[in-house]
C-alpha beads as a LAMMPS data file, in Angstrom:
LAMMPS data file: protein, C-alpha beads

447 atoms
446 bonds

1 atom types
1 bond types

-500.0 500.0 xlo xhi
-500.0 500.0 ylo yhi
-500.0 500.0 zlo zhi

Masses

1 110.0

Atoms # bond

1 1 1 -142.621 -165.181 353.629
2 1 1 -143.655 -167.297 356.329
3 1 1 -144.514 -170.974 356.975
4 1 1 -147.126 -171.672 359.662
5 1 1 -149.400 -173.595 361.303
6 1 1 -152.756 -173.733 361.495
7 1 1 -155.814 -175.316 363.289
8 1 1 -159.147 -176.107 360.312
9 1 1 -162.230 -176.232 362.537
10 1 1 -164.701 -177.227 360.099
11 1 1 -162.474 -180.654 359.897
12 1 1 -160.452 -180.306 362.891
13 1 1 -156.999 -181.060 361.761
14 1 1 -154.025 -179.082 361.694
15 1 1 -152.504 -177.952 358.936
16 1 1 -149.401 -175.851 357.265
17 1 1 -150.073 -172.679 355.285
18 1 1 -147.481 -171.340 353.243
19 1 1 -147.886 -167.829 351.978
20 1 1 -144.816 -165.763 350.221
21 1 1 -144.740 -162.741 348.093
22 1 1 -142.146 -160.251 346.650
23 1 1 -142.364 -156.662 346.036
24 1 1 -140.406 -155.032 343.403
25 1 1 -137.628 -152.087 344.672
26 1 1 -138.014 -150.326 341.443
27 1 1 -141.836 -149.920 341.589
28 1 1 -143.695 -150.446 344.481
29 1 1 -146.677 -150.854 342.571
30 1 1 -145.729 -154.500 341.257
31 1 1 -146.232 -156.633 344.110
32 1 1 -146.241 -160.344 343.904
33 1 1 -147.838 -162.947 346.343
34 1 1 -148.926 -166.650 346.216
35 1 1 -150.925 -168.698 349.746
36 1 1 -150.794 -172.462 349.563
37 1 1 -152.870 -173.739 352.593
38 1 1 -154.316 -177.255 353.706
39 1 1 -150.744 -178.918 353.685
40 1 1 -150.745 -182.032 356.036
41 1 1 -149.458 -181.602 359.161
42 1 1 -146.692 -184.385 358.902
43 1 1 -145.188 -182.933 355.587
44 1 1 -143.225 -179.756 357.040
45 1 1 -140.361 -180.370 354.832
46 1 1 -142.468 -180.237 351.453
47 1 1 -144.115 -176.843 353.043
48 1 1 -140.425 -175.484 353.579
49 1 1 -139.708 -176.712 349.857
50 1 1 -142.910 -174.918 348.538
51 1 1 -141.730 -171.696 349.955
52 1 1 -138.198 -171.532 348.741
53 1 1 -139.770 -172.792 345.289
54 1 1 -142.316 -169.869 344.827
55 1 1 -139.816 -167.620 346.203
56 1 1 -138.153 -168.040 343.060
57 1 1 -141.124 -168.196 340.692
58 1 1 -142.118 -164.717 342.063
59 1 1 -138.685 -163.114 342.102
60 1 1 -138.855 -163.845 337.886
61 1 1 -142.173 -163.094 337.694
62 1 1 -141.787 -159.449 339.648
63 1 1 -138.537 -158.883 337.491
64 1 1 -139.709 -159.707 333.770
65 1 1 -142.827 -156.988 334.751
66 1 1 -140.356 -154.708 335.919
67 1 1 -138.726 -154.734 332.471
68 1 1 -141.840 -154.491 330.774
69 1 1 -143.146 -151.808 333.012
70 1 1 -146.959 -151.414 334.504
71 1 1 -150.210 -152.295 332.227
72 1 1 -152.537 -149.539 330.743
73 1 1 -155.061 -150.793 333.219
74 1 1 -152.743 -150.538 336.317
75 1 1 -151.191 -147.102 334.628
76 1 1 -154.866 -145.438 334.570
77 1 1 -155.493 -146.481 338.062
78 1 1 -152.345 -144.823 339.202
79 1 1 -152.805 -141.420 336.992
80 1 1 -156.709 -141.333 338.998
81 1 1 -155.005 -141.971 342.263
82 1 1 -152.350 -139.518 341.624
83 1 1 -154.652 -136.782 340.929
84 1 1 -156.789 -138.083 343.501
85 1 1 -154.119 -137.332 346.037
86 1 1 -152.708 -134.277 345.051
87 1 1 -155.178 -131.841 342.860
88 1 1 -154.260 -129.670 339.871
89 1 1 -155.525 -126.004 338.878
90 1 1 -155.342 -127.408 335.002
91 1 1 -157.681 -130.181 335.706
92 1 1 -161.251 -130.424 337.812
93 1 1 -162.259 -133.322 339.405
94 1 1 -165.199 -133.959 335.893
95 1 1 -162.581 -133.730 333.104
96 1 1 -160.109 -136.169 335.673
97 1 1 -163.281 -138.327 335.437
98 1 1 -164.037 -137.770 331.687
99 1 1 -160.152 -139.106 330.609
100 1 1 -161.012 -141.781 332.644
101 1 1 -163.788 -142.986 331.518
102 1 1 -162.823 -142.440 328.027
103 1 1 -160.350 -144.848 328.502
104 1 1 -161.959 -147.393 329.921
105 1 1 -164.545 -147.579 327.779
106 1 1 -162.927 -147.201 324.541
107 1 1 -159.761 -148.979 325.263
108 1 1 -160.324 -152.384 327.001
109 1 1 -158.522 -154.541 325.087
110 1 1 -155.260 -152.845 326.283
111 1 1 -156.733 -152.824 329.454
112 1 1 -154.025 -155.687 331.066
113 1 1 -151.402 -154.992 327.914
114 1 1 -147.825 -153.790 329.590
115 1 1 -147.695 -150.019 328.181
116 1 1 -144.612 -150.980 327.088
117 1 1 -145.938 -153.309 324.469
118 1 1 -148.728 -150.973 322.965
119 1 1 -147.175 -150.114 320.072
120 1 1 -147.984 -147.121 317.029
121 1 1 -150.360 -150.001 314.835
122 1 1 -152.199 -150.922 318.045
123 1 1 -153.252 -147.246 318.301
124 1 1 -153.714 -147.222 314.475
125 1 1 -156.049 -150.352 314.984
126 1 1 -157.706 -148.940 317.724
127 1 1 -158.816 -145.422 315.961
128 1 1 -159.884 -147.221 312.759
129 1 1 -162.152 -149.874 315.064
130 1 1 -163.725 -146.304 316.520
131 1 1 -164.330 -145.208 313.413
132 1 1 -166.012 -148.489 311.967
133 1 1 -168.310 -147.927 315.007
134 1 1 -169.909 -144.846 313.805
135 1 1 -167.931 -142.850 316.609
136 1 1 -167.451 -138.943 315.733
137 1 1 -164.174 -137.504 315.395
138 1 1 -164.944 -135.001 318.402
139 1 1 -164.873 -138.492 320.362
140 1 1 -162.189 -139.794 318.619
141 1 1 -159.920 -136.665 318.958
142 1 1 -160.785 -136.507 322.652
143 1 1 -159.854 -140.280 322.959
144 1 1 -156.357 -139.478 321.746
145 1 1 -155.679 -136.658 323.571
146 1 1 -156.627 -138.452 327.166
147 1 1 -154.374 -141.559 325.608
148 1 1 -151.415 -138.842 325.464
149 1 1 -151.883 -137.247 328.696
150 1 1 -151.280 -140.407 330.574
151 1 1 -149.066 -141.958 328.613
152 1 1 -146.771 -138.561 329.042
153 1 1 -147.705 -138.776 332.942
154 1 1 -146.419 -142.099 333.040
155 1 1 -143.229 -141.509 330.958
156 1 1 -142.404 -138.686 333.175
157 1 1 -142.841 -141.243 336.423
158 1 1 -140.890 -143.375 334.912
159 1 1 -143.525 -146.185 335.218
160 1 1 -143.644 -146.957 331.553
161 1 1 -140.101 -148.125 330.458
162 1 1 -138.083 -149.013 326.530
163 1 1 -140.657 -146.221 324.694
164 1 1 -140.409 -142.453 324.396
165 1 1 -143.746 -140.960 323.382
166 1 1 -147.318 -142.694 323.455
167 1 1 -148.627 -144.957 321.004
168 1 1 -151.447 -142.244 319.972
169 1 1 -149.180 -139.615 319.038
170 1 1 -149.321 -138.441 315.238
171 1 1 -152.140 -140.182 314.641
172 1 1 -154.344 -138.171 312.300
173 1 1 -157.856 -138.611 313.250
174 1 1 -159.473 -139.024 310.110
175 1 1 -162.864 -137.737 308.888
176 1 1 -165.977 -139.934 307.659
177 1 1 -169.383 -138.856 305.486
178 1 1 -170.859 -136.660 308.541
179 1 1 -167.819 -135.289 309.880
180 1 1 -167.170 -133.602 306.552
181 1 1 -170.328 -131.411 306.310
182 1 1 -171.354 -129.319 309.059
183 1 1 -174.972 -129.856 310.518
184 1 1 -176.988 -126.971 311.054
185 1 1 -177.488 -126.755 314.914
186 1 1 -181.311 -127.347 316.579
187 1 1 -183.047 -124.072 316.280
188 1 1 -186.527 -122.879 316.763
189 1 1 -188.064 -120.039 315.450
190 1 1 -190.051 -117.450 317.292
191 1 1 -193.325 -118.819 316.531
192 1 1 -192.262 -122.496 317.202
193 1 1 -190.969 -121.150 320.389
194 1 1 -194.476 -119.670 321.558
195 1 1 -196.233 -122.917 320.323
196 1 1 -193.428 -125.047 322.105
197 1 1 -194.476 -123.486 325.224
198 1 1 -198.555 -123.304 324.514
199 1 1 -198.439 -126.849 323.744
200 1 1 -196.585 -127.585 327.331
201 1 1 -198.902 -125.059 329.021
202 1 1 -201.820 -126.468 327.466
203 1 1 -201.413 -130.124 328.743
204 1 1 -199.477 -128.676 332.152
205 1 1 -196.560 -130.503 331.711
206 1 1 -194.478 -130.602 334.919
207 1 1 -190.854 -129.558 333.120
208 1 1 -192.938 -126.538 331.401
209 1 1 -191.583 -124.098 334.221
210 1 1 -188.020 -125.312 333.495
211 1 1 -188.222 -124.761 330.000
212 1 1 -189.737 -121.323 330.264
213 1 1 -187.545 -120.183 332.365
214 1 1 -184.193 -121.626 330.361
215 1 1 -185.787 -119.819 327.025
216 1 1 -185.677 -116.173 329.069
217 1 1 -182.485 -116.825 330.353
218 1 1 -180.606 -119.444 328.390
219 1 1 -178.909 -121.056 331.554
220 1 1 -177.557 -124.731 330.568
221 1 1 -179.778 -127.242 331.564
222 1 1 -177.433 -128.357 335.265
223 1 1 -177.106 -124.859 336.201
224 1 1 -181.116 -124.297 335.928
225 1 1 -180.926 -127.942 338.246
226 1 1 -178.380 -126.028 341.142
227 1 1 -180.535 -122.470 340.786
228 1 1 -181.808 -121.533 344.393
229 1 1 -184.462 -118.520 344.979
230 1 1 -181.468 -117.007 346.907
231 1 1 -180.004 -116.388 343.495
232 1 1 -182.986 -114.536 342.290
233 1 1 -183.007 -110.789 343.357
234 1 1 -186.248 -109.125 342.042
235 1 1 -187.126 -105.426 342.466
236 1 1 -190.158 -104.854 344.542
237 1 1 -193.706 -105.009 342.636
238 1 1 -195.173 -101.803 343.815
239 1 1 -191.561 -99.818 342.416
240 1 1 -191.940 -101.900 339.202
241 1 1 -195.561 -100.095 338.977
242 1 1 -194.670 -97.066 339.442
243 1 1 -191.625 -96.729 337.158
244 1 1 -193.393 -99.100 334.519
245 1 1 -195.840 -95.601 334.947
246 1 1 -193.138 -93.276 333.732
247 1 1 -190.708 -95.352 331.703
248 1 1 -189.810 -97.720 329.012
249 1 1 -189.959 -101.637 330.364
250 1 1 -186.656 -101.720 328.253
251 1 1 -185.162 -99.388 330.878
252 1 1 -186.163 -100.541 334.031
253 1 1 -184.020 -102.790 335.895
254 1 1 -186.470 -105.455 337.246
255 1 1 -183.730 -107.333 338.898
256 1 1 -181.125 -110.518 337.923
257 1 1 -179.712 -113.929 338.405
258 1 1 -176.934 -114.886 339.650
259 1 1 -175.827 -118.008 338.270
260 1 1 -172.479 -119.352 340.736
261 1 1 -173.250 -123.092 340.489
262 1 1 -174.226 -126.533 339.024
263 1 1 -175.543 -130.004 338.940
264 1 1 -173.000 -132.711 338.580
265 1 1 -174.349 -135.714 337.657
266 1 1 -171.395 -137.885 338.261
267 1 1 -171.075 -136.240 342.138
268 1 1 -175.239 -136.318 342.707
269 1 1 -173.978 -132.941 343.980
270 1 1 -173.446 -129.082 343.166
271 1 1 -170.229 -127.467 342.854
272 1 1 -168.910 -124.543 340.373
273 1 1 -169.615 -123.661 336.947
274 1 1 -168.506 -125.197 333.482
275 1 1 -166.620 -121.548 332.958
276 1 1 -165.167 -121.529 336.269
277 1 1 -166.477 -117.467 337.463
278 1 1 -170.219 -116.830 338.308
279 1 1 -171.956 -114.194 336.369
280 1 1 -175.691 -112.425 336.203
281 1 1 -178.595 -112.552 333.809
282 1 1 -180.797 -109.425 333.972
283 1 1 -184.419 -110.162 333.891
284 1 1 -186.886 -108.743 331.784
285 1 1 -190.702 -107.288 332.475
286 1 1 -192.376 -111.061 331.102
287 1 1 -190.062 -112.962 333.076
288 1 1 -189.928 -110.734 336.264
289 1 1 -193.702 -110.901 336.502
290 1 1 -194.067 -114.519 336.246
291 1 1 -191.397 -114.786 338.985
292 1 1 -193.733 -112.938 341.144
293 1 1 -196.511 -114.630 340.557
294 1 1 -194.465 -118.231 340.912
295 1 1 -191.567 -118.298 343.388
296 1 1 -194.133 -117.790 346.373
297 1 1 -195.413 -120.885 345.495
298 1 1 -192.323 -123.029 344.208
299 1 1 -192.054 -124.953 347.213
300 1 1 -190.003 -127.770 346.363
301 1 1 -187.745 -128.343 349.406
302 1 1 -184.038 -126.635 350.143
303 1 1 -180.932 -128.105 350.860
304 1 1 -177.682 -126.600 352.076
305 1 1 -177.353 -124.099 348.895
306 1 1 -181.010 -122.618 349.378
307 1 1 -184.835 -123.094 348.601
308 1 1 -185.016 -125.474 345.378
309 1 1 -186.425 -123.175 342.385
310 1 1 -187.959 -125.731 340.392
311 1 1 -189.146 -129.466 340.654
312 1 1 -187.185 -132.534 341.790
313 1 1 -186.665 -134.619 339.049
314 1 1 -184.883 -138.219 339.164
315 1 1 -184.233 -137.576 335.168
316 1 1 -182.880 -134.015 335.855
317 1 1 -180.081 -135.723 338.608
318 1 1 -179.463 -138.241 336.473
319 1 1 -178.565 -136.010 333.110
320 1 1 -181.520 -137.541 331.050
321 1 1 -183.805 -134.246 330.286
322 1 1 -182.897 -134.334 326.942
323 1 1 -184.472 -137.631 326.486
324 1 1 -187.796 -135.860 328.814
325 1 1 -188.010 -132.941 326.095
326 1 1 -187.564 -135.231 322.759
327 1 1 -190.441 -137.356 324.615
328 1 1 -193.396 -134.078 324.370
329 1 1 -191.973 -132.879 321.404
330 1 1 -192.770 -136.125 319.710
331 1 1 -196.145 -136.804 321.319
332 1 1 -197.024 -133.337 320.732
333 1 1 -196.127 -133.616 316.695
334 1 1 -193.585 -130.871 317.399
335 1 1 -189.628 -130.169 315.750
336 1 1 -187.832 -132.814 318.053
337 1 1 -185.323 -130.890 320.012
338 1 1 -182.666 -131.657 322.758
339 1 1 -182.397 -129.095 325.782
340 1 1 -179.676 -127.504 325.013
341 1 1 -181.244 -126.275 321.686
342 1 1 -183.454 -123.974 324.589
343 1 1 -180.223 -121.980 324.917
344 1 1 -179.534 -121.763 321.454
345 1 1 -182.987 -119.911 320.844
346 1 1 -182.356 -117.938 323.545
347 1 1 -179.422 -116.941 322.165
348 1 1 -180.167 -116.374 318.631
349 1 1 -183.275 -114.163 319.598
350 1 1 -181.359 -112.296 322.331
351 1 1 -179.046 -111.623 319.194
352 1 1 -181.936 -110.629 316.564
353 1 1 -183.237 -108.111 319.702
354 1 1 -179.592 -106.157 319.299
355 1 1 -177.453 -107.623 321.917
356 1 1 -173.959 -107.334 321.180
357 1 1 -172.298 -110.291 321.155
358 1 1 -170.126 -109.541 323.523
359 1 1 -173.158 -109.288 326.328
360 1 1 -174.404 -112.083 325.574
361 1 1 -170.805 -114.213 326.040
362 1 1 -170.879 -112.459 329.353
363 1 1 -174.408 -113.249 330.015
364 1 1 -174.148 -116.668 328.554
365 1 1 -171.127 -117.892 330.203
366 1 1 -169.368 -118.216 326.815
367 1 1 -165.354 -117.728 326.519
368 1 1 -164.786 -118.557 323.248
369 1 1 -165.895 -116.248 320.306
370 1 1 -165.766 -119.098 317.773
371 1 1 -168.795 -120.447 320.116
372 1 1 -170.483 -117.431 319.598
373 1 1 -170.313 -117.054 316.027
374 1 1 -172.233 -120.546 315.697
375 1 1 -175.525 -118.537 317.253
376 1 1 -174.558 -114.941 315.306
377 1 1 -174.709 -117.652 312.379
378 1 1 -177.904 -119.070 313.301
379 1 1 -179.472 -115.094 313.720
380 1 1 -178.837 -114.434 310.547
381 1 1 -176.650 -111.414 311.770
382 1 1 -173.492 -110.990 310.106
383 1 1 -174.230 -110.820 306.305
384 1 1 -177.297 -107.792 306.676
385 1 1 -176.951 -105.636 304.517
386 1 1 -173.247 -107.146 303.402
387 1 1 -174.480 -106.937 299.808
388 1 1 -176.155 -103.448 299.667
389 1 1 -173.091 -102.048 297.822
390 1 1 -172.504 -104.212 294.807
391 1 1 -173.225 -102.370 291.422
392 1 1 -172.526 -104.127 288.211
393 1 1 -174.432 -102.346 286.133
394 1 1 -172.638 -101.010 282.988
395 1 1 -172.946 -97.296 281.483
396 1 1 -173.410 -95.826 285.585
397 1 1 -170.816 -93.273 286.085
398 1 1 -172.870 -90.322 287.226
399 1 1 -172.874 -91.843 290.905
400 1 1 -170.689 -94.164 292.963
401 1 1 -171.461 -97.784 292.866
402 1 1 -172.872 -97.969 296.618
403 1 1 -175.522 -95.657 295.556
404 1 1 -179.280 -96.584 296.362
405 1 1 -181.840 -99.110 294.602
406 1 1 -183.846 -95.789 294.364
407 1 1 -181.095 -93.548 292.769
408 1 1 -180.359 -96.274 290.821
409 1 1 -183.546 -96.668 289.690
410 1 1 -183.890 -92.467 288.950
411 1 1 -180.472 -92.556 286.548
412 1 1 -182.042 -95.361 283.945
413 1 1 -183.217 -93.637 281.364
414 1 1 -186.836 -94.581 278.882
415 1 1 -188.000 -96.123 281.994
416 1 1 -190.854 -95.738 284.354
417 1 1 -190.348 -95.927 287.960
418 1 1 -193.565 -97.042 289.565
419 1 1 -194.187 -97.137 293.472
420 1 1 -196.870 -97.246 296.246
421 1 1 -196.898 -96.231 299.763
422 1 1 -198.022 -99.351 301.572
423 1 1 -198.295 -98.425 305.204
424 1 1 -196.310 -95.879 305.353
425 1 1 -193.250 -97.746 303.272
426 1 1 -192.030 -97.097 300.044
427 1 1 -191.407 -99.738 297.798
428 1 1 -189.627 -99.697 294.836
429 1 1 -191.390 -101.757 292.294
430 1 1 -190.712 -103.521 288.930
431 1 1 -189.048 -101.129 286.141
432 1 1 -190.658 -101.457 283.289
433 1 1 -190.002 -99.871 279.637
434 1 1 -192.844 -98.957 277.818
435 1 1 -192.599 -101.036 275.289
436 1 1 -191.534 -104.180 277.283
437 1 1 -193.963 -106.968 277.705
438 1 1 -193.210 -109.388 280.061
439 1 1 -192.397 -113.536 279.396
440 1 1 -195.491 -115.876 279.946
441 1 1 -194.262 -117.253 282.498
442 1 1 -193.819 -114.687 285.095
443 1 1 -196.510 -113.003 286.884
444 1 1 -196.417 -108.928 287.438
445 1 1 -197.317 -108.869 291.433
446 1 1 -197.853 -105.060 290.749
447 1 1 -200.136 -105.297 287.517

Bonds

1 1 1 2
2 1 2 3
3 1 3 4
4 1 4 5
5 1 5 6
6 1 6 7
7 1 7 8
8 1 8 9
9 1 9 10
10 1 10 11
11 1 11 12
12 1 12 13
13 1 13 14
14 1 14 15
15 1 15 16
16 1 16 17
17 1 17 18
18 1 18 19
19 1 19 20
20 1 20 21
21 1 21 22
22 1 22 23
23 1 23 24
24 1 24 25
25 1 25 26
26 1 26 27
27 1 27 28
28 1 28 29
29 1 29 30
30 1 30 31
31 1 31 32
32 1 32 33
33 1 33 34
34 1 34 35
35 1 35 36
36 1 36 37
37 1 37 38
38 1 38 39
39 1 39 40
40 1 40 41
41 1 41 42
42 1 42 43
43 1 43 44
44 1 44 45
45 1 45 46
46 1 46 47
47 1 47 48
48 1 48 49
49 1 49 50
50 1 50 51
51 1 51 52
52 1 52 53
53 1 53 54
54 1 54 55
55 1 55 56
56 1 56 57
57 1 57 58
58 1 58 59
59 1 59 60
60 1 60 61
61 1 61 62
62 1 62 63
63 1 63 64
64 1 64 65
65 1 65 66
66 1 66 67
67 1 67 68
68 1 68 69
69 1 69 70
70 1 70 71
71 1 71 72
72 1 72 73
73 1 73 74
74 1 74 75
75 1 75 76
76 1 76 77
77 1 77 78
78 1 78 79
79 1 79 80
80 1 80 81
81 1 81 82
82 1 82 83
83 1 83 84
84 1 84 85
85 1 85 86
86 1 86 87
87 1 87 88
88 1 88 89
89 1 89 90
90 1 90 91
91 1 91 92
92 1 92 93
93 1 93 94
94 1 94 95
95 1 95 96
96 1 96 97
97 1 97 98
98 1 98 99
99 1 99 100
100 1 100 101
101 1 101 102
102 1 102 103
103 1 103 104
104 1 104 105
105 1 105 106
106 1 106 107
107 1 107 108
108 1 108 109
109 1 109 110
110 1 110 111
111 1 111 112
112 1 112 113
113 1 113 114
114 1 114 115
115 1 115 116
116 1 116 117
117 1 117 118
118 1 118 119
119 1 119 120
120 1 120 121
121 1 121 122
122 1 122 123
123 1 123 124
124 1 124 125
125 1 125 126
126 1 126 127
127 1 127 128
128 1 128 129
129 1 129 130
130 1 130 131
131 1 131 132
132 1 132 133
133 1 133 134
134 1 134 135
135 1 135 136
136 1 136 137
137 1 137 138
138 1 138 139
139 1 139 140
140 1 140 141
141 1 141 142
142 1 142 143
143 1 143 144
144 1 144 145
145 1 145 146
146 1 146 147
147 1 147 148
148 1 148 149
149 1 149 150
150 1 150 151
151 1 151 152
152 1 152 153
153 1 153 154
154 1 154 155
155 1 155 156
156 1 156 157
157 1 157 158
158 1 158 159
159 1 159 160
160 1 160 161
161 1 161 162
162 1 162 163
163 1 163 164
164 1 164 165
165 1 165 166
166 1 166 167
167 1 167 168
168 1 168 169
169 1 169 170
170 1 170 171
171 1 171 172
172 1 172 173
173 1 173 174
174 1 174 175
175 1 175 176
176 1 176 177
177 1 177 178
178 1 178 179
179 1 179 180
180 1 180 181
181 1 181 182
182 1 182 183
183 1 183 184
184 1 184 185
185 1 185 186
186 1 186 187
187 1 187 188
188 1 188 189
189 1 189 190
190 1 190 191
191 1 191 192
192 1 192 193
193 1 193 194
194 1 194 195
195 1 195 196
196 1 196 197
197 1 197 198
198 1 198 199
199 1 199 200
200 1 200 201
201 1 201 202
202 1 202 203
203 1 203 204
204 1 204 205
205 1 205 206
206 1 206 207
207 1 207 208
208 1 208 209
209 1 209 210
210 1 210 211
211 1 211 212
212 1 212 213
213 1 213 214
214 1 214 215
215 1 215 216
216 1 216 217
217 1 217 218
218 1 218 219
219 1 219 220
220 1 220 221
221 1 221 222
222 1 222 223
223 1 223 224
224 1 224 225
225 1 225 226
226 1 226 227
227 1 227 228
228 1 228 229
229 1 229 230
230 1 230 231
231 1 231 232
232 1 232 233
233 1 233 234
234 1 234 235
235 1 235 236
236 1 236 237
237 1 237 238
238 1 238 239
239 1 239 240
240 1 240 241
241 1 241 242
242 1 242 243
243 1 243 244
244 1 244 245
245 1 245 246
246 1 246 247
247 1 247 248
248 1 248 249
249 1 249 250
250 1 250 251
251 1 251 252
252 1 252 253
253 1 253 254
254 1 254 255
255 1 255 256
256 1 256 257
257 1 257 258
258 1 258 259
259 1 259 260
260 1 260 261
261 1 261 262
262 1 262 263
263 1 263 264
264 1 264 265
265 1 265 266
266 1 266 267
267 1 267 268
268 1 268 269
269 1 269 270
270 1 270 271
271 1 271 272
272 1 272 273
273 1 273 274
274 1 274 275
275 1 275 276
276 1 276 277
277 1 277 278
278 1 278 279
279 1 279 280
280 1 280 281
281 1 281 282
282 1 282 283
283 1 283 284
284 1 284 285
285 1 285 286
286 1 286 287
287 1 287 288
288 1 288 289
289 1 289 290
290 1 290 291
291 1 291 292
292 1 292 293
293 1 293 294
294 1 294 295
295 1 295 296
296 1 296 297
297 1 297 298
298 1 298 299
299 1 299 300
300 1 300 301
301 1 301 302
302 1 302 303
303 1 303 304
304 1 304 305
305 1 305 306
306 1 306 307
307 1 307 308
308 1 308 309
309 1 309 310
310 1 310 311
311 1 311 312
312 1 312 313
313 1 313 314
314 1 314 315
315 1 315 316
316 1 316 317
317 1 317 318
318 1 318 319
319 1 319 320
320 1 320 321
321 1 321 322
322 1 322 323
323 1 323 324
324 1 324 325
325 1 325 326
326 1 326 327
327 1 327 328
328 1 328 329
329 1 329 330
330 1 330 331
331 1 331 332
332 1 332 333
333 1 333 334
334 1 334 335
335 1 335 336
336 1 336 337
337 1 337 338
338 1 338 339
339 1 339 340
340 1 340 341
341 1 341 342
342 1 342 343
343 1 343 344
344 1 344 345
345 1 345 346
346 1 346 347
347 1 347 348
348 1 348 349
349 1 349 350
350 1 350 351
351 1 351 352
352 1 352 353
353 1 353 354
354 1 354 355
355 1 355 356
356 1 356 357
357 1 357 358
358 1 358 359
359 1 359 360
360 1 360 361
361 1 361 362
362 1 362 363
363 1 363 364
364 1 364 365
365 1 365 366
366 1 366 367
367 1 367 368
368 1 368 369
369 1 369 370
370 1 370 371
371 1 371 372
372 1 372 373
373 1 373 374
374 1 374 375
375 1 375 376
376 1 376 377
377 1 377 378
378 1 378 379
379 1 379 380
380 1 380 381
381 1 381 382
382 1 382 383
383 1 383 384
384 1 384 385
385 1 385 386
386 1 386 387
387 1 387 388
388 1 388 389
389 1 389 390
390 1 390 391
391 1 391 392
392 1 392 393
393 1 393 394
394 1 394 395
395 1 395 396
396 1 396 397
397 1 397 398
398 1 398 399
399 1 399 400
400 1 400 401
401 1 401 402
402 1 402 403
403 1 403 404
404 1 404 405
405 1 405 406
406 1 406 407
407 1 407 408
408 1 408 409
409 1 409 410
410 1 410 411
411 1 411 412
412 1 412 413
413 1 413 414
414 1 414 415
415 1 415 416
416 1 416 417
417 1 417 418
418 1 418 419
419 1 419 420
420 1 420 421
421 1 421 422
422 1 422 423
423 1 423 424
424 1 424 425
425 1 425 426
426 1 426 427
427 1 427 428
428 1 428 429
429 1 429 430
430 1 430 431
431 1 431 432
432 1 432 433
433 1 433 434
434 1 434 435
435 1 435 436
436 1 436 437
437 1 437 438
438 1 438 439
439 1 439 440
440 1 440 441
441 1 441 442
442 1 442 443
443 1 443 444
444 1 444 445
445 1 445 446
446 1 446 447
């Protein structure tokens, strides 16, 4: 606090300046200040009087804020500053930024409110408003988690006074009509994948190489952007030809891809993987020979991580790869998909080829088996043969209930068993009693 004389060069006149500031002794973040200038030089008493007046006013303001605690916006800033200075293994930098982004975007009406004055009713109003805006249940649950996390930290550090817990604690996030029914994820069949790649190659789409590589490796979009040529290990082409002449291709180790970094859109740089551990993906013969031809031509520059595998796209760096893919699909009148669908296609097709789910989890970087079950269901593998053992026909006691269809047919009396051999496969055809006629609305396929 001070009263000083100063000379104004613009007007060529001397003035008094009064500066008063007051900071809380309990909470260092609570600080108020007042600066009054251009007090005529002959009014020194007025300047001294203003100093005392504003000193008292600022003390009252600071004491009032001490009683209320910090505002919600101040608490968010302090939480971010704390974890920026003191790193934790429980949250990555991106997780911290996600929490802050959610709170700043969806709790704007709270930012200037004192944390002590935000009540449970305010939290209910907030989530009802978000639901009316069609914000998904998953996002609302994430917002609730972020609020609770920051509030808990503020209470532990005694930045919030007069309350014992977060206003969002215990609030149930209701489902809406869209959330009640599980959506079937976007997926392409084998023929749709082939058509998709053929169209992209035919028009020489600049992203064709990225899409093709993703369908054969299942990398996440930002893992593709962080991949470098030094991360790809390839067998010698001469050795590969020798081995192909004497061994089945599925038994040959053509090489592998080591996935150990990904692009971070917010930081505009590469960092560790989502799962926080590196992994390897083996190459099949098709991708191997394609890379043998492609990599020598891939001259897209390099950085501190190595030589780029793919061309650098602004849309890729900005996280807009899904927009590029949907635009292509719509222009070519193909099934519209997002970029992550390519990873899902890789997972389902790999499962259908007979790879165990545990091996796929290691290659794809999944830790949660619940997530893997989504791809198993998409591949249609969990129910194959599940109903073969059912047998509810009465009067059949000679055989067990899990007999095959052929065995069951042979036990029926007064019926004719008709079968043909088509392309080496014995097909069990319809059993027709000798005097039985088919209904008029049934077409007999084997007559």
